[in-house]
N, C-alpha and C positions, 0 to 999 in steps of 0.2 A: 554345433548343437550346443555343447560344453558351457564357449562363449558365451551363445547367446541367454542359457540358465546362467549363468554367473550374472551377465549383465541385468536379468530381469530380475535376480535375489538382492543385487545390488541397489537400484532402483526402487525396488518395494520395501526393503528393509531401510532405510534414508527417508522414501515417502511416512512411512508408517511412525518414525521419530520425529519427522518433521510435524505432522497431524500431534502428536501427544505435546510437542515443545507448544505449537500454537492453541489448543487447548486450554492447558494450564494455564498458558498467559492470559487467553480471551476472557476465562472463566475463574478462575484465582480470585483475586480482588483488583483494587483498582492500581495497585502499585506494580504486582504483577502484568497486569494489560500497560502499564507504564514501560515498567524493563522493555518487556517484548518489542513495543515500536523503538524503545530507544535502541536495544540492538539492530535491527532493522533499519532505521535511521543512519546509523554510522555503516552496515554492510552495504546499502544503496551508496550512498555517498563516495563508497571508497571506489567502487565500481562505475561510478558514474565519470570520478575523474580520470581513471584508467580508461573508461571511453572515448573522453573527450581527448586526450592526449594523443590516442592513437587515431581519433578523427583530425585534429590538429595539430600536426607535429610542435606548433610554437607553441601550443597550451602543454607540453612535456616540460615546458621553464619555469614554470609557474610559483611563484615564491611557495619557500613550503607553511609560511604564516596564513597563507593563501588559504592551501588545503585544509587546513585546521578550523583557520578565523568562522569561514563562509558555515561552516558544519556546525559549528561553536555557537553560531546565532542560529542558525536554524532550530539547535537543540534547547537553546533559552525560550525560542517560541512554544514551545513543545513544555516546557515548565510552566511557560503561565497559561498556556491551557489546561493544566494541568490545576492550576490556582483556581481557574475559573471554576473548575469541578465545584469546588467547596470552599466556602466563603474560609475556612479555619486553616486554608495551608499558607497564611502570610508567607511561610518560608520559599514556599514553593514559586513564589511572585520575586522574593527578593534573588533567588537562586540565577531565576530566570533572566532577571534583572542585569546579575555580574554578569553571565555571560554572553549576553547580547553583547555586553558593554565591553569584555575583555576580546571577544570575537574582532567588534569594528576595530578596536585598538590592534589586534593581528593584521586586519585587513591594511589598515592604513600603512603598518610598516611595511607589506610587503608589496605594496602599491610603489614606496618609497625605492625599492631593491630594483625592478624593472625598469625600463625606459616607460613613458606614457603612453607611446602607439601600442606597446604590449599591454599595456597594462589597461588601459580604455578595452580593447578586445576581450582579452581575460575575463573583465571583470563582468562582461554581459554573460561568458559562457557561466562566471560562479552565479550569477545572480539567477543563470536559469533550472540552478541546479536548486536553488532556494525554494524557487517556485515549483519544480519537476519535483523535490523528493520531501523538503521539512513542510512545507506549506500541509500537503496532504497528509499527512503524520500528524500534525497539530489538528487537522478538522479530525481524524477520526477520534483521538481524544475526546473533542467536543462531541461526538457521537457517543459515544461512553460517557460523558457527561449528564446529557438528556437522559439516558437511563437511569444514571445514578437521583438525579432529580426526581423520576416518575416514582423511584424505589424510598426516597425519603418524603413524598405524598402520601402514598400506600402508608409507609407508618405510622400518619397521621390520622386515620380512619379505623387502622386495623393491622394486627400483628405480621406483617408478613409471612408466607411459607417460606422455608428453605430453597423450595424451587424459584420461586419468586425474585428472593436474595440474591440466587447462584444466575437468574435468565436476565433480570431488568437489566442492570448495568450495562453488560454487554450485547443486550438483544438487538440493536441497529448495527454496531459491526458486524456481528455474527450472520442476521441477516442479508448483507452488502456480501460479506466473506463466502457464505456460503452459496448465494446466489452464484458467483464469478467463478467457485468450484464446479459446480453443477453445470452452470454452460460451456465452459473450458471442457468438460468430460463429455456433455452431451455431443457439445461438436465436434469434438474427433471420432465419437464411435459413427455418428450418421455421417460423417465424412467419408469415414473409411469406408465404407458399407456403401453409399452415394452418390457421394460426392465426385464432379464433373469439371464444373466449372471453375476455374480459377477465381478468387475471390481477390488478389492485390500480386501485382508483381514483387512487392516487398515482401510476402510470405506465402509462397507457390504450393507449400502445403494446404493452405485455407482454400477451400472450397467454397461458393454460394449457398451449396446446399446443406454442406454441416455449419456453416453458421446461422442460417436460416433454422434448421432445425433445433439445434444448441439452443437458439433463444424462445421457440415456443416450448421447449422441454423444461426450459427453465421457467422461463414465469408459469409453466404451469404445474411444474412441482413444486416452488415456491410457493404458488395461490394456495394447492392443497394442505401444506403443512404447515402457510397462516393459518388456515382454517380451524385445523388441529388444535395447533400451539396456543391460539388464542392470545397473544402479546400481539399489542397493535393492531389497527383496522386493516382487511384486506388490501386496500387504496396503497398503503405503506409497504407490505409484500410485493406487491405488482408494479410498484414503480420502481423500485429498488432491484428485483430480479431484470424488469425491463433497463432500468439503468447498469448494471453490471453485464448484460448483454451487448448492449448497443457501445457506452463509451469502455466497459471493458473490451472490447473486440479494439477501440482504436488506442486502446492504453497499449494493447501486446503489440498491433502493428508499428506502433510507434519508437516500442524499445529493437523491434523489429530493424527499423531504417535507424535507430543509431547503430546498431550491433554490423549490419551493410553497410554502411558508412567508414566505421570503422574496423572493418573485414576481423570480426570473429563469430565463432560460430555460437559462444553462451558470454553471459557480462562475467560469470564466475565461477569457482566451481564450488563451491561451500557445502552444497546438497550432491553427491557423484549420485551422476545418471541424470541429474535434472538441472543443472545448470548452477545460476548466483542467485541473490537477491532479488536483482533487478528481472531477470526470468523467471522468479518466482510470483512478483509483486508489480509488474506491470500491470495491470488489469487494473489491479487495487489504486495505482497511483492518479489513475485517471477518473475512475468512479467515484473515489469518496469526493473529492470536489462538489461533483456532480450530484450525489446523494446529499449533501450538507448543505444545496442550495433547494434542494426540493424541501429540506425538512424545514429549513428557514420559511420558503414562501407558503407551505402548506400550514403554519402555525402549529407544530406538532412540541 
């Protein structure tokens, strides 16, 4: 029992610390938002490279310039996403271009260090990392930029309230992130009480009852919250919560598949009792591109 209490205390304290850091990064300003997802980007890439090395031992020999070059190009893309948020941030575009150029040079150097038969295979692994990790976080920055644009429009007609200054820029990312948290929590609770039918052999603990219950309660809770918060129409809240339930679950299964192929329980150990970066953000990695496409199609 003492071990269980100690484990629970560790998980609770690390979860609270995680929540404080996340909220501070999400809500403070665009630079804290960028710094937060830069940190997450680095952590996800580190764990992804480790997983791929365990899945395919030949990837363990990937040249160090590649292990730096591909993430660096991805980070350059994030700087360009930041540049698109504000026309005055010209230096962000310069930094992004420089990072992409340096990363490309490192990738070319790495390709020269290995036989082409190894390089061609490992290039696909690394490009998969760019699509899986760097692209979603760049799109997350663009979602933040939509809120920044709405705040700028509000300033043209009135003086925004302190609540609007804080809430508007981070509204879309927060709706998506909170939806995923609620969906995961509700799916766990419902599955613990009435879950009987396994959802997928990839993740034996997931059940159809828990997955369906989590999705329904997530959409219901976020719709109710959207009604009272009043930022964006209810269609956005409903769509984002549905995306979190469906795409987020697929993201969780994808990462579970990678871990199973690698033969590990957790992708990392950055959060005591909660695993690594990929364990915490696997749902968001798949849900973010889907949410961004929805926003582009809906024309918000």
